[in-house]
C-alpha positions in Angstrom: -1.1 1.8 22.1 -2.8 2.7 18.8 -0.5 1.5 16.0 -1.0 2.2 12.3 1.6 0.6 9.9 0.2 1.3 6.5 -0.1 4.9 5.2 0.6 6.8 2.0 1.7 10.4 1.3 2.0 12.5 -1.8 5.4 11.0 -2.4 3.4 8.1 -4.0 -0.3 8.1 -4.5 -1.5 9.9 -1.3 -2.7 13.5 -1.2 -1.0 14.9 1.9 2.7 15.6 2.4 4.5 13.1 4.8 4.5 15.6 7.6 0.8 16.3 7.1 -0.1 12.6 7.2 1.8 12.4 10.5 -0.2 15.3 11.9 -3.4 13.8 10.7 -2.7 10.4 12.3 -1.6 12.0 15.5 -4.7 14.1 15.7 -6.7 10.9 15.5 -4.9 9.4 18.4 -2.2 7.3 16.7 0.7 6.5 19.0 3.0 4.5 16.6 3.0 5.1 12.9 4.6 4.0 9.6 4.8 5.7 6.3 4.7 3.0 3.6 4.6 4.8 0.2 4.4 2.7 -2.9 7.9 1.7 -4.2 9.4 4.8 -2.7 11.1 5.9 0.5 11.7 9.5 -0.3 9.2 10.8 2.3 10.6 8.9 5.3 13.0 11.5 6.7 10.3 14.2 6.7 7.8 11.7 8.2 10.2 10.6 10.9 11.0 14.2 11.9 7.3 15.2 12.2 6.4 12.1 14.0 9.2 12.7 16.5 8.1 16.3 17.0 4.5 15.1 17.7 5.6 12.4 20.1 4.7 9.5 17.9 6.9 6.4 17.6 7.9 6.1 14.0 8.5 3.0 11.8 10.2 3.4 8.4 8.3 1.5 5.7 7.6 0.9 2.1 4.9 -0.9 0.0 6.4 -2.9 -2.9 4.3 -4.1 -5.9 5.1 -7.6 -7.0 3.6 -10.0 -9.6 2.4 -13.3 -8.2 0.4 -15.8 -10.3 -0.3 -13.0 -12.9 -1.8 -10.8 -10.2 -0.4 -7.7 -8.6 0.3 -8.3 -4.9 1.7 -5.8 -2.4 4.4 -6.4 0.3 4.8 -3.9 3.1 8.4 -3.7 4.4 8.6 -2.4 8.0 11.6 -1.2 10.0 13.6 -0.7 6.8 16.8 1.4 6.4 15.6 3.8 3.8 19.2 4.5 2.7 20.1 0.9 2.0 21.5 0.7 -1.6 20.0 -2.7 -2.3 16.5 -1.4 -1.4 17.1 1.8 -3.3 18.1 0.0 -6.5 15.2 -2.4 -6.3 12.7 0.3 -5.8 14.1 2.3 -8.7 13.8 -0.7 -10.9 10.2 -1.4 -9.9 9.2 2.2 -10.5 10.5 2.0 -14.1 7.7 1.6 -16.7 5.0 3.5 -14.8 4.9 6.4 -17.3 4.5 4.1 -20.3 1.8 2.3 -18.5 0.1 5.6 -17.7 0.1 6.6 -21.3 -1.5 3.3 -22.3 -4.2 3.8 -19.6 -4.9 7.2 -21.0 -5.2 5.9 -24.5 -7.8 3.3 -23.4 -9.8 5.9 -21.5 -9.7 8.2 -24.6 -11.2 5.3 -26.6 -13.9 5.1 -24.0 -14.7 8.8 -24.5 -12.6 10.3 -21.8 -10.0 12.6 -23.3 -6.9 14.1 -21.7 -6.7 11.6 -18.9 -2.9 11.5 -18.9 -2.5 15.2 -18.4 -5.4 15.2 -16.0 -3.8 12.4 -13.9 -0.5 14.3 -13.8 -2.2 17.2 -12.0 -2.5 14.9 -8.9 1.0 13.6 -9.1 3.7 15.0 -6.7 6.3 12.3 -7.8 6.3 11.8 -11.6 8.0 8.4 -11.2 4.9 7.1 -9.4 2.0 7.8 -11.7 -0.7 5.3 -10.7 -4.3 4.2 -11.3 -5.3 6.2 -8.2 -4.2 9.5 -9.9 -6.4 8.6 -12.9 -9.2 7.8 -10.5 -9.0 11.2 -8.9 -9.1 12.9 -12.4 -12.2 10.9 -13.3 -13.8 12.2 -10.2 -12.7 15.7 -10.9 -14.3 15.7 -14.3 -17.5 14.2 -13.0 -17.3 10.7 -14.6 -17.6 9.1 -11.2 -18.5 10.4 -7.7 -15.8 8.6 -5.7 -12.6 6.7 -6.4 -14.3 3.5 -5.3 -16.8 4.0 -8.1 -14.0 4.6 -10.6 -12.5 1.2 -9.7 -15.8 -0.5 -10.1 -16.2 0.9 -13.7 -12.7 1.6 -14.9 -9.0 0.7 -14.5 -9.6 -3.0 -13.4 -9.4 -6.1 -15.5 -12.2 -6.2 -18.1 -12.8 -2.5 -17.8 -11.5 0.5 -19.8 -8.1 1.7 -18.6 -6.8 -1.6 -17.3 -3.2 -2.1 -18.3 -1.3 -4.9 -16.5 2.2 -4.3 -15.4 5.0 -6.8 -14.7 6.3 -6.0 -11.2 9.2 -7.5 -9.2 9.1 -11.1 -8.0 8.3 -12.2 -4.5 11.9 -13.3 -3.8 13.2 -10.1 -5.2 11.1 -7.8 -3.1 11.6 -9.9 0.1 15.4 -9.7 -0.6 15.3 -5.9 -0.9 13.4 -5.6 2.4 15.7 -8.1 4.2 18.8 -6.3 2.9 17.5 -3.1 4.4 17.0 -4.8 7.8 13.2 -4.8 7.4 10.3 -7.2 8.0 8.1 -8.2 5.0 4.4 -8.3 5.5 1.7 -9.4 3.0 -0.5 -6.3 2.6 -4.3 -6.6 2.6 -4.5 -10.3 1.5 -8.2 -10.1 1.1 -7.9 -7.7 -1.9 -6.4 -10.3 -4.2 -8.5 -12.4 -6.6 -7.1 -15.7 -5.6 -9.0 -18.9 -4.9 -8.1 -20.8 -1.7 -5.5 -22.9 -3.5 -3.6 -19.9 -5.0 -3.8 -17.9 -1.8 -2.5 -20.9 0.2 0.4 -21.2 -2.4 1.2 -17.5 -1.8 1.3 -17.9 2.0 3.4 -21.1 1.6 5.9 -19.4 -0.7 6.1 -16.4 1.6 6.7 -18.5 4.6 9.4 -20.6 2.8 11.2 -17.4 2.0 11.2 -16.4 5.7 8.1 -14.3 5.8 6.0 -14.5 8.9 3.5 -11.5 9.0 0.3 -10.5 7.3 -2.1 -7.6 7.6 -5.2 -8.6 9.4 -7.0 -5.4 10.3 -6.7 -2.9 7.5 -8.8 -0.3 5.8 -8.6 -2.4 2.6 -10.4 -5.3 4.3 -14.1 -5.6 5.2 -15.0 -6.3 8.8 -15.8 -9.9 7.8 -12.3 -10.2 6.4 -10.8 -9.1 9.7 -12.0 -12.5 11.1 -11.0 -14.5 8.0 -7.4 -13.3 8.1 -7.1 -13.4 11.9 -7.8 -17.2 11.4 -5.2 -17.3 8.6 -2.6 -15.8 11.0 -3.5 -18.4 13.7 -3.3 -21.3 11.2 0.1 -20.2 9.8 1.5 -18.8 12.9 1.9 -15.4 11.3 2.4 -12.2 13.2 -0.4 -9.7 12.6 -0.2 -6.2 11.3 -2.7 -3.3 11.3 -3.1 -0.2 9.3 -5.6 2.1 7.6 -4.0 2.1 4.1 -4.6 5.8 4.3 -4.3 7.8 1.1 -6.4 11.0 1.7 -9.0 12.3 4.1 -12.4 11.0 3.1 -11.1 8.4 0.7 -10.3 5.7 3.2 -12.9 3.0 4.0 -11.9 3.5 7.7 -10.3 6.5 9.2 -7.5 6.4 11.8 -9.7 6.7 14.8 -12.3 4.1 13.6 -10.0 1.1 12.7 -10.6 -1.7 15.2 -7.7 -3.2 17.2 -6.2 -6.6 16.4 -7.8 -9.6 18.0 -6.2 -10.0 21.5 -4.9 -13.5 20.8 -2.8 -12.6 17.8 0.8 -11.5 18.3 1.4 -8.1 16.7 4.3 -7.7 14.3 5.4 -4.8 16.6 5.3 -7.0 19.7 9.0 -6.3 20.6 9.6 -3.0 18.9 8.6 -0.4 21.4 
C-alpha cells in the first residue's frame, strides 16, 4: 500500500483544490492519503469525498505551526475530527495575525526593491486567512526575481534575508491538546528542516514524548535522502512510529513527486499500522 500523509491544497498554501490534489495523488498510485493543510481543515470534506470516489482510503489531517525554542516547528495531526470545536478554535487562533505579518513581509521586500509584493502574493491566495511566505515566493517567481520557490527561500523570506518576519505561533502543549481533543495523532513534521543542534532537537523529542507524542515523519519530500536514514534511526532510538508524505504543494514544486517517494524502512512501524 502506497501511503502519503502530508499534502496541501489551495485551502492553505497549495495550488490545487482539495479534489484535484486527491486526483493527482491517485493518478500517481497513492492508495491511502491525507490532506494536511496549514492551520485549516476547511478542505477535508471535499478531499474525503473525492478520495472515496477514487477508491483511496482517506485520513483527515492538519498541519499546525508552533513556536519551539524561538523556531517555527510543524506538527501534523492525523485522524482528526475536523468538526471538533476545540480544534476549530485553536486553528482560528493560530491563523490570526497572518495578514499583519504579510504586510510586514511586503514592506521589507519593498525596501529591497521589490514593490507591490503584498498585492502580488494575494493573487496566489485562495484563503485570505492563510497568507504565507509560499505565496510571496510564488509572486517573486512570477515577476522574475527568482526562477524557483526554492531559490526564493535561499535569498529571501528566511532569517537574515529580506522579507523575514518571525511570528509567534501556538505552543507545543496547545497544539497537541487540540489534536488530541479532536481524536487525532500528533506527528512531528519533517524534523530535518529545523535549525536545531542535537541538544535542542533532543529536547524537542523529549518534550513531545512526555506530552504523549510517539510519531515523526521519516520519509518526506522535505527531507534529503540522507535524512531519511538519520530520522529512521531517531525513530528506532525513541521508539517512535514513522510517517511518510511528500509535503506536496503543487506539481513541479515538490522535491519528490508522489510516485518517486521511497517507502519507509521495513523495520519501522508505520503510524498507520492499525488503521486500514
